[in-house]
PDB file of N, CA, C and O in Angstrom:
ATOM      1  N   MET A   1     170.891  -8.920  15.186  1.00  0.00           N
ATOM      2  CA  MET A   1     171.839  -8.725  13.707  1.00  0.00           C
ATOM      3  C   MET A   1     173.022  -9.420  12.829  1.00  0.00           C
ATOM      4  O   MET A   1     174.097  -9.674  13.373  1.00  0.00           O
ATOM      5  N   ARG A   2     172.830  -9.675  11.667  1.00  0.00           N
ATOM      6  CA  ARG A   2     173.798 -10.856  11.547  1.00  0.00           C
ATOM      7  C   ARG A   2     175.089  -9.602  10.664  1.00  0.00           C
ATOM      8  O   ARG A   2     175.032  -8.468  10.188  1.00  0.00           O
ATOM      9  N   ASN A   3     176.225 -10.761  10.864  1.00  0.00           N
ATOM     10  CA  ASN A   3     177.597  -9.241   9.813  1.00  0.00           C
ATOM     11  C   ASN A   3     176.696  -9.345   8.780  1.00  0.00           C
ATOM     12  O   ASN A   3     175.694 -10.054   8.694  1.00  0.00           O
ATOM     13  N   LYS A   4     177.184  -8.530   7.979  1.00  0.00           N
ATOM     14  CA  LYS A   4     176.518  -8.112   6.238  1.00  0.00           C
ATOM     15  C   LYS A   4     178.657  -7.278   5.776  1.00  0.00           C
ATOM     16  O   LYS A   4     179.500  -6.485   6.197  1.00  0.00           O
ATOM     17  N   SER A   5     178.412  -8.170   4.797  1.00  0.00           N
ATOM     18  CA  SER A   5     179.896  -7.038   3.883  1.00  0.00           C
ATOM     19  C   SER A   5     179.555  -6.431   3.905  1.00  0.00           C
ATOM     20  O   SER A   5     178.425  -6.382   4.390  1.00  0.00           O
ATOM     21  N   SER A   6     180.313  -5.085   3.294  1.00  0.00           N
ATOM     22  CA  SER A   6     180.095  -3.980   1.915  1.00  0.00           C
ATOM     23  C   SER A   6     180.554  -4.174   0.786  1.00  0.00           C
ATOM     24  O   SER A   6     180.227  -5.320   0.476  1.00  0.00           O
ATOM     25  N   ILE A   7     180.824  -3.956   0.411  1.00  0.00           N
ATOM     26  CA  ILE A   7     180.526  -3.976  -1.028  1.00  0.00           C
ATOM     27  C   ILE A   7     179.751  -2.249  -2.333  1.00  0.00           C
ATOM     28  O   ILE A   7     178.738  -1.557  -2.236  1.00  0.00           O
ATOM     29  N   SER A   8     180.641  -2.255  -3.108  1.00  0.00           N
ATOM     30  CA  SER A   8     181.321  -1.597  -4.477  1.00  0.00           C
ATOM     31  C   SER A   8     179.972  -1.796  -5.381  1.00  0.00           C
ATOM     32  O   SER A   8     179.884  -2.938  -5.832  1.00  0.00           O
ATOM     33  N   VAL A   9     179.173  -1.138  -5.647  1.00  0.00           N
ATOM     34  CA  VAL A   9     177.667  -1.622  -7.553  1.00  0.00           C
ATOM     35  C   VAL A   9     178.395  -0.535  -7.714  1.00  0.00           C
ATOM     36  O   VAL A   9     178.792   0.306  -6.907  1.00  0.00           O
ATOM     37  N   THR A  10     178.568  -0.692  -9.262  1.00  0.00           N
ATOM     38  CA  THR A  10     177.834   0.573 -10.249  1.00  0.00           C
ATOM     39  C   THR A  10     176.755   0.341 -10.996  1.00  0.00           C
ATOM     40  O   THR A  10     176.486  -0.571 -11.777  1.00  0.00           O
ATOM     41  N   ILE A  11     176.129   1.364 -10.625  1.00  0.00           N
ATOM     42  CA  ILE A  11     174.645   0.960 -11.690  1.00  0.00           C
ATOM     43  C   ILE A  11     174.127   2.628 -12.623  1.00  0.00           C
ATOM     44  O   ILE A  11     174.562   3.775 -12.513  1.00  0.00           O
ATOM     45  N   ASP A  12     173.461   2.260 -13.158  1.00  0.00           N
ATOM     46  CA  ASP A  12     172.204   3.223 -14.247  1.00  0.00           C
ATOM     47  C   ASP A  12     171.884   4.062 -13.268  1.00  0.00           C
ATOM     48  O   ASP A  12     171.026   3.805 -12.424  1.00  0.00           O
ATOM     49  N   PRO A  13     172.627   5.245 -13.320  1.00  0.00           N
ATOM     50  CA  PRO A  13     171.889   6.210 -13.171  1.00  0.00           C
ATOM     51  C   PRO A  13     170.069   6.010 -12.848  1.00  0.00           C
ATOM     52  O   PRO A  13     169.764   6.626 -11.827  1.00  0.00           O
ATOM     53  N   GLU A  14     169.389   5.603 -13.222  1.00  0.00           N
ATOM     54  CA  GLU A  14     167.919   5.576 -14.040  1.00  0.00           C
ATOM     55  C   GLU A  14     166.975   5.212 -12.324  1.00  0.00           C
ATOM     56  O   GLU A  14     166.029   5.704 -11.708  1.00  0.00           O
ATOM     57  N   LEU A  15     168.484   3.451 -12.045  1.00  0.00           N
ATOM     58  CA  LEU A  15     168.616   3.332 -11.076  1.00  0.00           C
ATOM     59  C   LEU A  15     168.480   3.560 -10.017  1.00  0.00           C
ATOM     60  O   LEU A  15     167.754   2.975  -9.213  1.00  0.00           O
ATOM     61  N   VAL A  16     169.054   4.312  -9.878  1.00  0.00           N
ATOM     62  CA  VAL A  16     169.568   4.817  -8.954  1.00  0.00           C
ATOM     63  C   VAL A  16     168.514   6.616  -8.578  1.00  0.00           C
ATOM     64  O   VAL A  16     168.800   7.051  -7.462  1.00  0.00           O
ATOM     65  N   LYS A  17     167.897   7.149  -9.045  1.00  0.00           N
ATOM     66  CA  LYS A  17     166.872   7.541  -9.416  1.00  0.00           C
ATOM     67  C   LYS A  17     165.306   6.002  -8.840  1.00  0.00           C
ATOM     68  O   LYS A  17     164.973   5.011  -8.190  1.00  0.00           O
ATOM     69  N   TRP A  18     165.175   6.456  -9.255  1.00  0.00           N
ATOM     70  CA  TRP A  18     164.363   5.001  -8.247  1.00  0.00           C
ATOM     71  C   TRP A  18     164.506   4.327  -7.553  1.00  0.00           C
ATOM     72  O   TRP A  18     164.108   5.022  -6.618  1.00  0.00           O
ATOM     73  N   ILE A  19     164.763   3.451  -7.117  1.00  0.00           N
ATOM     74  CA  ILE A  19     165.331   3.621  -5.280  1.00  0.00           C
ATOM     75  C   ILE A  19     165.615   5.486  -4.589  1.00  0.00           C
ATOM     76  O   ILE A  19     164.833   6.023  -3.805  1.00  0.00           O
ATOM     77  N   ASP A  20     166.101   5.739  -4.799  1.00  0.00           N
ATOM     78  CA  ASP A  20     165.913   7.370  -4.253  1.00  0.00           C
ATOM     79  C   ASP A  20     164.560   7.378  -3.698  1.00  0.00           C
ATOM     80  O   ASP A  20     164.268   7.573  -2.518  1.00  0.00           O
ATOM     81  N   LYS A  21     163.664   7.117  -4.798  1.00  0.00           N
ATOM     82  CA  LYS A  21     161.726   8.004  -4.680  1.00  0.00           C
ATOM     83  C   LYS A  21     161.771   6.520  -4.164  1.00  0.00           C
ATOM     84  O   LYS A  21     160.735   6.584  -3.502  1.00  0.00           O
ATOM     85  N   GLN A  22     162.251   5.105  -3.962  1.00  0.00           N
ATOM     86  CA  GLN A  22     161.521   4.015  -3.098  1.00  0.00           C
ATOM     87  C   GLN A  22     162.239   4.897  -1.256  1.00  0.00           C
ATOM     88  O   GLN A  22     161.466   4.749  -0.309  1.00  0.00           O
ATOM     89  N   ILE A  23     163.186   5.454  -1.046  1.00  0.00           N
ATOM     90  CA  ILE A  23     163.099   5.869  -0.425  1.00  0.00           C
ATOM     91  C   ILE A  23     162.456   6.758   0.082  1.00  0.00           C
ATOM     92  O   ILE A  23     162.248   7.165   1.225  1.00  0.00           O
ATOM     93  N   GLU A  24     162.199   6.983  -0.795  1.00  0.00           N
ATOM     94  CA  GLU A  24     161.219   8.774  -0.358  1.00  0.00           C
ATOM     95  C   GLU A  24     160.017   8.310   0.261  1.00  0.00           C
ATOM     96  O   GLU A  24     159.310   9.010   0.986  1.00  0.00           O
ATOM     97  N   GLU A  25     159.921   7.791   0.130  1.00  0.00           N
ATOM     98  CA  GLU A  25     158.125   7.342   0.066  1.00  0.00           C
ATOM     99  C   GLU A  25     158.324   5.657   1.165  1.00  0.00           C
ATOM    100  O   GLU A  25     157.486   4.818   1.495  1.00  0.00           O
ATOM    101  N   LYS A  26     159.553   5.750   1.391  1.00  0.00           N
ATOM    102  CA  LYS A  26     159.383   5.184   3.062  1.00  0.00           C
ATOM    103  C   LYS A  26     159.759   3.348   2.313  1.00  0.00           C
ATOM    104  O   LYS A  26     160.295   2.555   3.086  1.00  0.00           O
ATOM    105  N   ARG A  27     159.487   2.952   1.116  1.00  0.00           N
ATOM    106  CA  ARG A  27     159.962   1.231   0.560  1.00  0.00           C
ATOM    107  C   ARG A  27     160.732   0.660   0.807  1.00  0.00           C
ATOM    108  O   ARG A  27     160.832  -0.567   0.780  1.00  0.00           O
ATOM    109  N   PHE A  28     161.972   1.998   1.320  1.00  0.00           N
ATOM    110  CA  PHE A  28     163.110   1.287   1.233  1.00  0.00           C
ATOM    111  C   PHE A  28     163.718   1.782   2.962  1.00  0.00           C
ATOM    112  O   PHE A  28     162.904   1.793   3.885  1.00  0.00           O
ATOM    113  N   ALA A  29     164.994   2.108   3.173  1.00  0.00           N
ATOM    114  CA  ALA A  29     165.286   2.439   4.291  1.00  0.00           C
ATOM    115  C   ALA A  29     166.624   3.294   4.117  1.00  0.00           C
ATOM    116  O   ALA A  29     167.291   3.899   4.957  1.00  0.00           O
ATOM    117  N   ASN A  30     166.778   3.149   2.833  1.00  0.00           N
ATOM    118  CA  ASN A  30     167.877   3.675   2.442  1.00  0.00           C
ATOM    119  C   ASN A  30     168.580   2.866   1.094  1.00  0.00           C
ATOM    120  O   ASN A  30     168.247   1.738   0.730  1.00  0.00           O
ATOM    121  N   ARG A  31     169.252   3.410   0.679  1.00  0.00           N
ATOM    122  CA  ARG A  31     169.824   2.339  -0.993  1.00  0.00           C
ATOM    123  C   ARG A  31     170.233   1.300  -1.005  1.00  0.00           C
ATOM    124  O   ARG A  31     170.293   0.660  -2.055  1.00  0.00           O
ATOM    125  N   SER A  32     170.892   0.512   0.887  1.00  0.00           N
ATOM    126  CA  SER A  32     171.608  -0.882   0.336  1.00  0.00           C
ATOM    127  C   SER A  32     170.491  -1.576   1.215  1.00  0.00           C
ATOM    128  O   SER A  32     170.997  -2.506   1.842  1.00  0.00           O
ATOM    129  N   HIS A  33     169.229  -1.443   1.453  1.00  0.00           N
ATOM    130  CA  HIS A  33     168.394  -1.769   1.887  1.00  0.00           C
ATOM    131  C   HIS A  33     167.486  -2.056   0.820  1.00  0.00           C
ATOM    132  O   HIS A  33     166.668  -2.950   1.036  1.00  0.00           O
ATOM    133  N   GLY A  34     167.462  -1.412  -0.418  1.00  0.00           N
ATOM    134  CA  GLY A  34     166.841  -1.384  -2.160  1.00  0.00           C
ATOM    135  C   GLY A  34     167.129  -2.118  -2.042  1.00  0.00           C
ATOM    136  O   GLY A  34     166.512  -3.095  -1.616  1.00  0.00           O
ATOM    137  N   VAL A  35     169.405  -1.968  -2.694  1.00  0.00           N
ATOM    138  CA  VAL A  35     169.591  -3.466  -3.889  1.00  0.00           C
ATOM    139  C   VAL A  35     169.649  -4.401  -3.128  1.00  0.00           C
ATOM    140  O   VAL A  35     169.958  -5.460  -3.675  1.00  0.00           O
ATOM    141  N   GLU A  36     169.350  -4.469  -1.309  1.00  0.00           N
ATOM    142  CA  GLU A  36     169.437  -5.992  -1.068  1.00  0.00           C
ATOM    143  C   GLU A  36     168.377  -6.855  -1.502  1.00  0.00           C
ATOM    144  O   GLU A  36     168.414  -7.834  -2.246  1.00  0.00           O
ATOM    145  N   TYR A  37     166.972  -6.049  -0.612  1.00  0.00           N
ATOM    146  CA  TYR A  37     166.071  -6.915  -0.804  1.00  0.00           C
ATOM    147  C   TYR A  37     166.216  -7.248  -2.574  1.00  0.00           C
ATOM    148  O   TYR A  37     166.108  -8.363  -3.083  1.00  0.00           O
ATOM    149  N   ALA A  38     166.537  -5.703  -3.442  1.00  0.00           N
ATOM    150  CA  ALA A  38     165.902  -6.609  -5.279  1.00  0.00           C
ATOM    151  C   ALA A  38     167.089  -8.138  -5.219  1.00  0.00           C
ATOM    152  O   ALA A  38     166.686  -9.133  -5.821  1.00  0.00           O
ATOM    153  N   LEU A  39     167.897  -8.192  -4.798  1.00  0.00           N
ATOM    154  CA  LEU A  39     168.826  -9.588  -4.589  1.00  0.00           C
ATOM    155  C   LEU A  39     167.898 -10.224  -3.930  1.00  0.00           C
ATOM    156  O   LEU A  39     167.151 -10.332  -4.902  1.00  0.00           O
ATOM    157  N   TYR A  40     167.176 -10.861  -2.883  1.00  0.00           N
ATOM    158  CA  TYR A  40     167.032 -11.463  -2.119  1.00  0.00           C
ATOM    159  C   TYR A  40     165.291 -12.115  -3.662  1.00  0.00           C
ATOM    160  O   TYR A  40     164.988 -13.089  -4.352  1.00  0.00           O
ATOM    161  N   GLN A  41     164.918 -11.089  -3.423  1.00  0.00           N
ATOM    162  CA  GLN A  41     163.854 -10.914  -4.819  1.00  0.00           C
ATOM    163  C   GLN A  41     164.058 -12.790  -5.747  1.00  0.00           C
ATOM    164  O   GLN A  41     163.738 -13.950  -6.006  1.00  0.00           O
ATOM    165  N   LEU A  42     165.088 -11.282  -5.843  1.00  0.00           N
ATOM    166  CA  LEU A  42     165.925 -12.842  -7.165  1.00  0.00           C
ATOM    167  C   LEU A  42     166.401 -14.092  -6.874  1.00  0.00           C
ATOM    168  O   LEU A  42     165.881 -15.151  -7.226  1.00  0.00           O
ATOM    169  N   LYS A  43     166.980 -14.013  -6.499  1.00  0.00           N
ATOM    170  CA  LYS A  43     167.918 -15.003  -5.421  1.00  0.00           C
ATOM    171  C   LYS A  43     166.657 -16.743  -5.111  1.00  0.00           C
ATOM    172  O   LYS A  43     166.794 -17.967  -5.099  1.00  0.00           O
ATOM    173  N   GLU A  44     165.435 -15.616  -4.902  1.00  0.00           N
ATOM    174  CA  GLU A  44     163.992 -16.310  -4.810  1.00  0.00           C
ATOM    175  C   GLU A  44     163.549 -16.891  -6.039  1.00  0.00           C
ATOM    176  O   GLU A  44     163.720 -17.973  -6.600  1.00  0.00           O
ATOM    177  N   ARG A  45     163.049 -16.043  -6.234  1.00  0.00           N
ATOM    178  CA  ARG A  45     162.615 -16.808  -7.778  1.00  0.00           C
ATOM    179  C   ARG A  45     164.246 -17.512  -9.034  1.00  0.00           C
ATOM    180  O   ARG A  45     164.150 -17.425 -10.258  1.00  0.00           O
ATOM    181  N   ARG A  46     165.133 -17.936  -8.551  1.00  0.00           N
ATOM    182  CA  ARG A  46     166.345 -18.187  -9.277  1.00  0.00           C
ATOM    183  C   ARG A  46     165.818 -19.499  -8.608  1.00  0.00           C
ATOM    184  O   ARG A  46     166.436 -20.554  -8.748  1.00  0.00           O
TER     185      ARG A  46
END
């Protein structure tokens, strides 16, 4: 496993609800996984 940095972010409560729902549906393992996935997607599109 590669090293990861810990950060703190502030996001809209609706996004938190959405990410938590994705966790319940087993799409993401946890919030960090969801945010990391989204950032990788954004990076690949740029």
